[in-house]
N, C-alpha and C positions, 0 to 999 in steps of 0.2 A: 540439621544434619544429624545423622545417627552418631551417638557417642560410642567410643570404642575403649575397651579396657583390655589389659593383657590377657591372653587366653589362659583359662584355668583360675583366674582371680575374681570371677563374677561372684557377687554375694549370693549365697544359697538362700532359697526361699522354701519355707517348710510346707506351705499349703499349695502354692502355685510354683513349683520348680520350673526353672527355665531349661528348655530342651535345646541343646546345641545341635542343630541340624548338620553342621559341618562334620561333627564327630560321627553322626549317623551315616552321612554320605561316605566318609572314609571307611567306616566299618563295612559298608556294603560294597564299595567299589575300589577300595585301596587308596593310598595317598597319591597325591599329584605332585611329583618331584620334577625339577627342571635341572638339567646339567649332568645327569648321571652318565651320559655318554660323551662328555667333553674331556679333553686332555688337560686343559688348564682353565683356571678361573681368573677373571679380571676383577678389578676393584668394584665395578658397577654390578658385579654378580653377587656381592655380599648380601644383597637383600634376600636371596633364596638359597645360596650355597657358599660354604666357607671351608677352607682347609685349616686343620688344627691338629697338631700332635700326630701326624701321619695318617689321620682320618679325614674324611670329607663329610661335613655336616650339611644335610639337605633340609630345606624348609618346605613343608607341605603347603601348597598354594591354596588349599581349601581350609584346613583346620589349624594351620600355623604351628603344627608340631615339628620338631627338629629331629632328624634321624641321622645317626652316625653310620657311615658305610666306608668301605675301602675305596680308594680311587679306582676307576675302571682300568682293567688290564689291557683291554683292546678298545680304546676310544675310537669313535667313528667321526668325530669332529674336533676341531681345535678348541673352540669356545662354545658355551651354551648358545642356543638360538636367540636371535634378537627378540626383544620384548614384543614388538609389533607383529611377530609371527607366532606368538604363543596364544593358544586359546585358553583363557583362564576359566576355572570352574566357578559355578555360582556360590555365593556366600550370603550370610545374613538373611534378611527378609526375602530376598529373591529365591534363595534355596528353600526356605520354608514354604513359600507359595508354590514352588515346583512340586514338592511332596504333597501338599494339600490338593492341588489340581489333579495330580495323578491318582490320588485316593478317590476323588470324585469321578475320574475317568473309569476307574475299576468298577465303581458302583453303577455307572452307565452301561458297562459291558454286561452286567447281570440283567439290566433292563433289556438290552438287545437280545439276550438269550431267551428271556421269558416272553418278550413280545414276538420274537421270531417263531418260537414254538406255538404260541397262541394263534398267530396268523396262519401258520401251516395247518393247524388243526381246523380252523374255520374254512380255509380254502379246500381242504380235504373233505370236510363235511359237505360243503356246497357241491363238490364234484360227485359225491356219492349219496346225495340226500335221498333220491328216489329209492335206492336199494335199502338204505338204512331205515327209511320210513316204513317200508314193507316189513322188514324184520321187526321193527319196534311194534307195529300193529299186530303182527302174529304173536309175539311174546306177550303183549298185553291181553289179547283174547284168550290165550292159554291160561294166563294167571287168573283172569276173571272166571273162566270155566272151572278151574281147579278149586277156587275158593267159594264157588257157588253164588257169585253175585258180582256186581260192578265194584271195582276197586279204584277207579280213576274218575269218579264223579266230583271229587273235591276240586275247589278252585285254588288249592295250595298244594305244596309238596313237589317232589322230584318229577312225578308223572305229569303234573300240570306244566311244569317248566319245560319238559321235553316236548309236550304237545305244542307249546308256544314256539319252541325252537323250530319244529318242523313246519309250523305255519308261516315262517318267514320265507319270502320269495328267494329264489336262487340268485337273482340279480342283486338283491340287498345283501345277501351273504357274501357274494364276491366283492361288493363295494366295501363291506366291513373288513374283510380279509386284506384287501389291498391297502386300506387306510391304516390298519394295524402294522402291516409290513412297511409302509412308508414311514410311520412313526419310529419303527425299529431302526430303519436306515438313518433317520435324523439323530437318534440317540447314538448310533455308531459314529456319525460325523462329529458329534459333540465329544465323544470319548477320544477320538484320534486328535482333534484339535486341542483338547485339554492336556492330553499326554505330551504334546509338542509345545505346550505353553503359548498358544496363539491367542491374541487378544479377542479376535472375532468369536472364538469358541466360548469365551467367558460371557459375551453378550448373548449368544445363541442359547447357552445353557441356562442363563438367568431367565430369559423369556420363556423357554420351553418348560422351565420348572414352575415359575410363578403363575403361568396361565392355568394350571390344573389345581392350584391351591384352593380356590373357592369350591370346586367340585369335591376335593378331599375333605374339606370342612363340612360340606353338606352330607357326605356319606358318613362322617364321624358323628354328626348330630343324629342321624337316623339310628345308628347302632354303634356302640363303642366296642372296638376290639383292639387287642394289643398290636396287631399287624398294621391296622389303619393309623393308630396313634404314632407308632414308630416311623411309618412312611411319611406322615405329615411333619413330624419333628425333623427328620433328615432333610426333607425338601426345604423347610423353612430355614434350617441351618445353612444349607448350600446357598440359598438365595441371599441370606443376610451376609454371608462371607463374601460372595461375589460383589454385592452392592457396596459394602463398607470397606473391606480389606483391599479389594481390587479397584475401588474408586470408579465404578461404572457410572455412565451418564453424567460425568463431570462432578460427581460427589467428592467432597474432600480434596478438591484440586484436580480431579480427573486424571487423564492420561499423563499430563505433564508432571504432576506430583508423583505418580507411580514411576515414571521414568527417572525422576530425580532420586527417589528412594533406591531404585535399582543401581544407579550410577554411584550412589554413596556407599553401597556395600560390595560392588563388583568392580574389578579393574585394578590396575597397578596403584592408583592413588589410595584405594582402600587398603591394599596390602602395606603400602608405605606408612599409612596412619597407624596401623596395628603393629608396626615394628618397634621394638624397644630401642630407645636411643642411648648410646653409651654415656656414662657420666663424664663430665668435663674433667680433664686432667688438671691436677693442681699446678699452679704456676711455680716454677723453680725458685727456690729461695735465693735472694741476691747474695752474692759473695763479696766480702769486703776486700778490696785490693790491699796487697801488702804495703805496709807503711814504708 
C-alpha cells in the first residue's frame, strides 16, 4: 500500500526532487472544494469542511490544502452533497499517470499533423503527376541547354531522386498515400484514447510504437542524426513507461495491481488516510473527595 505523509512534510531530495502533481493540478484547474454552497455542516463533514471562528475552512480534495472562506450568504442546499454523489479528483500515481499519458497524447498529435500533411502531399502528387512530370522534364531540359551539357546523368542527388519519384506508378503512389493517412488516423485514435486515460489506448500505443523501433535503429545505423536519435529515444522511453509503469501484458502484477494502486491513491479512504488525527485529550485528574 502506498505510504502517506502529511502534505508539505515530504523530505526534500536534492538531485531527484519529488513533484507533487496534486499541486500542479490545482495550479492549472483550481482547488476542488466541497460544501461551499451548503448552509450547515454536519459532524461527518469535518473531513473536508469545518466551521471555526466565524469562518469556514474547506479542504481541497486534490492537494489537501485548507482554505478559509466566509460561509455562503445564499446557500443552495442545507448540507453538503453525500459522498457517493461526489466525483473525486485523481491523486497520487493516478494523477501522475494522467499527466504523462496526456503528454504522450500531445506528442501523437504532432505525429498526426506531420503524417496528415505528408499523406496529402503524396496524394496530391499522385493526382497531378503527369502535369508535374512534364514541367519537371521541361525545366530539366532548359537547365541542361543553358549549362551546355547534361546535368542529370549522375545516379545520386536531388535530380536522381526526383526521376525515381516520377518513375513510381500512380497506383503505388495512391496506396502509399492511403497507408500514410491510415497511420495518421491510428495515431489520432491513440491520442484521443490516451487523453481520456483508456487502457486499450495504452496497449495500442505500445504496439504502434515498438513495431517501428527496429526500423528506426536500422536508419540510425545507416546515418546518425540528432533528429533520428531523439525520435528513437522518445519512442523507447514511451514504450518503457507503458510497459513498466502501466504494467502492460501482466507485467508487475498487470491490470489488477494497476487498479490496486489507483484505489490506494483515489477515493474517500485515501483522503481519510491523509487526514491528520487529533491528539488524544488528557484524562482529567481525579479529585479527592472532601474528608
